[in-house]
C-alpha positions in Angstrom: 0.1 -0.4 -0.2 1.1 3.6 -0.6 2.0 6.0 2.8 -0.8 6.5 5.1 -2.3 10.2 3.8 -2.7 11.0 7.5 0.2 9.2 9.4 -2.2 7.2 11.3 -5.1 4.4 10.1 -7.7 5.9 8.4 -11.1 5.7 10.0 -13.6 4.7 7.5 -17.0 4.7 8.7 -19.0 2.3 6.1 -23.0 3.1 5.6 -25.1 -0.4 4.7 -29.2 -0.5 4.3 -28.9 -4.4 6.0 -25.0 -5.6 7.1 -24.8 -8.9 8.9 -25.9 -11.6 10.0 -27.4 -11.0 6.7 -25.0 -11.6 3.8 -25.5 -10.9 -0.2 -22.2 -9.9 -2.2 -22.0 -5.7 -1.1 -21.4 -7.5 2.6 -18.6 -9.5 1.5 -17.0 -6.3 -0.3 -17.2 -3.8 2.6 -16.1 -6.4 4.6 -13.2 -8.0 1.9 -12.3 -4.4 2.1 -11.8 -3.8 5.6 -10.3 -7.2 6.2 -7.5 -6.3 3.3 -6.8 -3.2 4.8 -5.7 -4.0 7.5 -4.2 -1.7 9.4 -3.9 0.5 7.2 -8.0 1.5 7.7 -10.4 1.1 10.9 -14.3 0.4 9.6 -17.4 1.5 11.8 -19.7 0.3 9.8 -23.4 1.9 10.2 -26.4 -0.1 10.0 -30.6 -1.2 10.3 -30.8 -3.4 13.3 -33.3 -6.0 12.9 -35.3 -8.2 15.7 -32.7 -10.6 16.3 -29.3 -8.0 15.4 -27.5 -6.6 19.2 -27.6 -2.7 18.6 -23.2 -2.6 19.1 -21.3 -6.1 17.7 -17.4 -6.0 17.6 -15.7 -9.1 14.1 -12.0 -8.8 13.8 -11.7 -6.4 11.5 -14.7 -3.8 11.8 -17.6 -2.9 14.5 -20.9 -2.7 13.7 -23.3 0.2 15.4 -27.4 -0.6 14.8 -29.4 1.9 14.1 -33.2 1.6 15.7 -35.8 1.5 13.1 -39.9 1.2 14.1 -40.5 -0.4 11.4 -42.2 -4.2 11.6 -39.4 -6.2 11.6 -40.9 -8.6 9.1 -40.8 -4.8 6.7 -37.6 -4.6 7.8 -36.1 -7.6 6.1 -37.1 -7.0 3.0 -33.6 -7.1 1.1 -33.9 -11.4 2.3 -36.4 -11.9 -0.3 -38.4 -14.5 2.1 -41.7 -12.2 2.6 -42.9 -10.5 -0.2 -43.1 -6.9 1.0 -45.8 -3.9 -0.6 -43.2 -1.4 -2.3 -45.4 0.8 0.4 -44.0 -1.2 3.1 -40.0 -0.7 1.7 -40.4 2.8 1.1 -41.7 3.5 5.0 -38.6 1.3 6.1 -36.6 3.3 3.6 -38.3 6.1 5.2 -38.2 6.3 8.4 -33.9 4.9 7.3 -33.1 8.0 6.6 -34.0 9.8 10.4 -33.6 7.2 11.9 -29.7 7.1 11.0 -29.5 10.7 11.6 -28.5 11.0 15.1 -25.9 7.9 15.3 -24.8 9.4 12.1 -23.0 12.7 13.2 -21.9 10.9 16.6 -20.0 8.5 14.7 -18.8 11.1 11.9 -17.1 13.3 13.6 -15.4 10.3 14.5 -14.5 9.3 11.0 -12.0 10.6 8.4 -14.8 9.7 5.9 -17.2 8.7 4.3 -17.9 5.0 2.5 -21.7 4.7 1.2 -22.8 1.6 -0.3 -25.9 2.1 -2.2 -27.1 5.3 -2.9 -30.3 4.6 -1.1 -31.3 5.2 1.9 -29.0 6.4 3.8 -26.8 8.9 0.9 -29.9 11.0 1.6 -29.3 10.7 5.5 -25.4 11.4 4.6 -26.8 14.1 2.8 -28.7 15.9 5.1 -25.5 15.3 7.7 -23.5 17.8 5.7 -23.7 20.7 6.5 -23.4 19.5 9.9 -20.2 17.2 9.4 -18.2 17.2 6.5 -16.4 14.4 5.2 -15.1 13.0 2.5 -18.4 11.1 0.6 -17.2 7.8 -1.2 -20.5 5.9 -2.8 -19.5 2.8 -4.4 -23.2 1.1 -6.3 -23.1 -2.1 -6.4 -25.5 -2.9 -9.4 -29.0 -4.7 -9.0 -30.9 -3.6 -6.1 -29.2 0.6 -6.1 -29.9 0.5 -9.1 -30.9 -1.7 -12.2 -33.9 -2.7 -9.8 -35.1 0.7 -8.6 -37.8 2.4 -9.0 -38.6 5.2 -11.7 -39.6 7.8 -9.0 -36.3 6.8 -7.3 -34.3 7.6 -9.9 -33.9 11.4 -9.4 -33.4 10.8 -5.0 -30.3 8.5 -6.8 -28.8 10.8 -8.9 -28.9 13.9 -6.2 -27.1 11.1 -4.2 -24.2 10.0 -6.6 -24.2 13.3 -8.1 -23.0 15.4 -4.8 -20.4 12.5 -3.5 -17.5 13.0 -4.2 -16.4 9.9 -5.5 -18.2 7.2 -7.1 -17.1 3.6 -8.2 -18.7 1.3 -9.9 -18.5 -2.7 -9.6 -17.9 -3.4 -13.3 -17.6 -1.3 -16.5 -21.4 -2.7 -18.0 -22.3 -0.7 -14.9 -20.6 2.4 -15.3 -21.5 3.0 -18.6 -25.1 2.8 -17.6 -25.2 5.3 -15.1 -23.2 7.6 -17.6 -25.2 7.0 -19.4 -28.5 6.5 -18.3 -28.2 8.0 -14.8 -25.8 10.8 -16.0 -23.8 10.2 -13.5 -19.8 11.4 -14.8 -15.9 10.6 -13.2 -17.4 7.0 -12.4 -14.1 4.7 -11.3 -14.4 1.9 -11.7 -13.6 -1.3 -9.1 -14.2 -4.9 -10.4 -15.3 -6.6 -6.8 -12.6 -9.1 -6.3 -12.1 -12.8 -4.7 -9.3 -14.5 -2.5 -7.8 -16.0 -5.5 -6.1 -17.8 -2.7 -9.1 -19.8 -1.6 -9.6 -21.2 -3.7 -7.8 -23.8 -6.0 -8.4 -25.8 -9.2 -9.4 -29.6 -9.5 -8.1 -32.1 -11.7 -11.3 -34.0 -12.3 -11.5 -35.2 -16.0 -14.0 -37.6 -18.5 -17.0 -38.4 -16.5 -20.2 -36.1 -17.7 -20.5 -33.3 -18.1 -20.6 -31.8 -14.8 -21.7 -28.0 -13.7 -23.0 -26.4 -11.2 -25.4 -23.0 -9.9 -24.9 -21.4 -6.8 -27.7 -18.3 -6.9 -29.6 -17.0 -4.4 -32.8 -17.8 -5.7 -35.2 -15.4 -6.7 -36.8 -15.5 -10.2 -34.3 -13.3 -12.4 -31.5 -15.8 -11.6 -33.0 -18.4 -14.5 -32.4 -21.6 -12.1 -35.7 -23.0 -13.2 -35.2 -22.1 -16.5 -31.3 -24.3 -16.5 -33.2 -27.1 -14.9 -35.3 -27.7 -18.0 -32.3 -27.0 -20.3 -30.4 -30.2 -18.0 -33.9 -32.8 -18.5 -33.7 -32.1 -22.1 -30.1 -32.7 -22.2 -30.4 -36.2 -20.5 -33.4 -37.0 -21.7 -31.7 -37.0 -25.2 -29.3 -39.5 -23.5 -25.8 -36.6 -22.4 -24.4 -38.0 -19.9 -25.2 -34.0 -17.8 -25.8 -33.3 -14.3 -26.2 -30.3 -12.4 -25.5 -29.5 -8.5 -27.3 -26.5 -7.2 -26.5 -24.8 -4.2 -28.1 -21.5 -2.1 -31.3 -20.1 -0.4 -34.1 -17.5 -1.1 -38.1 -17.2 -2.5 -37.6 -19.5 -5.1 -36.0 -22.5 -3.2 -39.2 -24.6 -2.0 -39.5 -24.3 -6.7 -36.7 -25.5 -7.1 -36.1 -28.4 -4.9 -38.8 -29.3 -6.3 -38.3 -28.9 -9.8 -34.8 -30.7 -8.7 -36.6 -33.8 -6.9 -38.4 -34.6 -10.9 -34.8 -35.4 -11.8 -33.0 -37.5 -9.5 -29.5 -39.0 -10.7 -29.0 -35.8 -13.3 -29.9 -32.9 -10.7 -28.3 -32.4 -7.0 -30.0 -29.3 -4.8 -27.8 -29.1 -1.8 -29.5 -25.2 -0.8 -27.3 -23.3 1.7 -23.2 -24.1 1.4 -20.9 -22.7 3.9 -17.4 -21.4 2.2 -15.7 -24.7 2.3 -18.0 -26.2 0.8 -18.6 -23.9 -2.2 -15.0 -24.2 -2.7 -14.7 -28.5 -2.4 -18.2 -28.2 -5.5 -16.5 -26.0 -7.8 -12.7 -28.1 -7.4 -15.7 -30.7 -8.6 -16.9 -29.4 -11.7 -16.5 -29.0 -14.8 -18.8 -25.9 -15.7 -19.9 -23.0 -13.8 -23.8 -21.7 -14.6 -25.4 -17.9 -14.3 -28.1 -17.8 -16.1 -28.9 -14.0 -14.1 -30.5 -11.0 -16.7 -28.9 -8.4 -14.5 -25.6 -8.4 -12.4 -22.8 -6.0 -10.7 -21.2 -8.6 -11.4 -20.8 -11.6 -10.0 -19.0 -12.4 -7.4 -19.5 -16.2 -7.6 -18.4 -15.7 -11.3 -15.3 -14.5 -9.9 -14.4 -17.6 -7.5 -15.6 -19.7 -10.2 -13.2 -18.3 -12.5 -10.6 -18.5 -9.1 -11.9 -22.6 -8.9 -10.4 -22.6 -12.8 -14.0 -23.6 -13.6 -15.3 -21.7 -16.9 -18.5 -20.4 -17.2 -21.8 -20.2 -18.9 -23.3 -16.9 -18.3 -25.8 -14.2 -20.0 -25.1 -12.0 -23.3 -26.1 -9.7 -21.0 -24.1 -6.3 -19.3 -22.4 -7.0 -16.2 -23.1 -11.1 -16.0 -21.3 -11.5 -19.8 -18.1 -8.9 -18.1 -16.0 -11.5 -16.6 -16.4 -14.1 -18.7 -14.6 -13.7 -23.2 -16.7 -15.9 -24.6 -14.0 -19.0 -25.6 -11.6 -18.5 -24.1 -12.6 -18.6 -20.5 -16.5 -19.5 -21.2 -20.0 -19.3 -23.6 -22.8 -17.0 -23.8 -26.2 -18.0 -24.0 -28.4 -15.9 -26.3 -31.3 -15.8 -24.2 -31.3 -16.4 -20.6 -35.1 -17.1 -20.5 -35.5 -19.7 -23.4 -34.7 -23.2 -22.2 -33.7 -23.8 -26.3 -31.2 -21.1 -26.0 -29.1 -22.6 -22.7 -29.4 -25.8 -24.3 -27.6 -24.1 -27.4 -24.7 -23.2 -25.0 -24.5 -26.0 -23.6 -24.3 -28.0 -26.4 -21.3 -26.1 -27.3 -19.8 -26.9 -24.2 -19.9 -30.5 -24.3 -17.6 -30.1 -28.4 -15.4 -28.5 -26.2 -14.9 -30.5 -23.5 -11.3 -31.5 -25.2 -10.6 -27.6 -24.7 -11.9 -27.3 -21.7 -8.4 -28.3 -19.5 -7.1 -25.4 -21.0 -10.4 -23.3 -20.5 -9.7 -23.5 -17.6 -5.9 -22.2 -16.9 -7.0 -19.6 -19.0 -10.0 -18.5 -15.7 -7.4 -18.9 -13.3 -5.3 -16.9 -14.6 -8.2 -14.4 -15.5 -9.6 -14.4 -11.6 -5.3 -14.1 -11.2 -4.9 -10.9 -13.1 -8.0 -9.2 -12.9 -9.8 -9.8 -9.8 -7.6 -9.9 -7.0 -9.1 -9.0 -3.9 -5.8 -7.2 -3.2 -5.9 -5.7 -6.2 -9.7 -4.4 -5.5 -8.0 -2.8 -1.9 -5.0 -1.8 -3.3 -8.1 0.6 -5.6 -9.9 0.9 -3.1 -7.0 3.0 -0.5 -6.4 5.2 -3.5 -10.2 6.8 -3.9 -9.5 6.6 0.5 -6.4 8.5 0.2 -6.9 10.8 -3.1 -10.6 11.6 -1.3 -8.2 12.4 2.0 -5.2 14.4 0.4 -8.0 16.9 -1.3 -10.3 16.6 1.5 -12.1 19.8 1.6 
């Protein structure tokens, strides 16, 4: 890392709507920054308190402070997707967040050197409200789905206001940066791709047998896991030696389990898997499949690359970005169409002799472009630049 701009550890206040123990890609990025930049930074996370979370909690590389929101518990759990929460209830929760966070935000801002906001809403509004009283550099990381791609049109002006008033904006992918520039008219976006700890992932040495596919994701409709199951079922009926392992949790879990149980011996649903089990499965498969219709930058795909596993991905912005067709994977023209997925999987079968070379190329791309070290160094550069030019 470059020299500390303050001559001491930088005190970072991270704002995140729903932090641990609820997990997702954004939480993983925040935690990885805190660990990867330790001891150059100290990191306090301000987030919403849920019914089963304490107001204060310390972890090895960061601490968490949770503000109280009086909305019903089930409303505040909307981000998990387990229960359907209508938009008007989500609006009430996020509106309360803006004001309920202010007392803690004011105190913690005074104790920090800079504020790092993950997702512009709702806490970006709180941050802007606080700026006249406590001026700290404000960095916003845009992750993609929840904060931009799925954003209701009515919320775009507020999101744009947060992003254009921030001192720096980071996008997790080039596709997302183009969207921010072209659609939301946000200028001066820095791209810092999500990173994974490549040393934690190791290529396997599987050879021969059926074509072993793997999919892990949050089980929601936009991931098209049901389409993948239908495509594998069609290939199996044709006598193609193929198998599929599915991992994940979410509102579609029961449905995906039922679909998998109709194809015993071909499709295996394993539900939630911990990090060690996930890495083990990646060493045992040939190809990873990600059929999402939109992503900021899929960490699951990056983990597959780090494991030397080529990927079949949707030919859509954000989803396809880490994969080069013909070198580290294949594109699916329409991830919501079974025949389109079947066609892509047939191309995989036709390329089986090339799999060893593609596995090596996949691992090399992860090491060169998507390492945790590269991501942390890039964030450190942004932090240092903000502090050198702070007003």
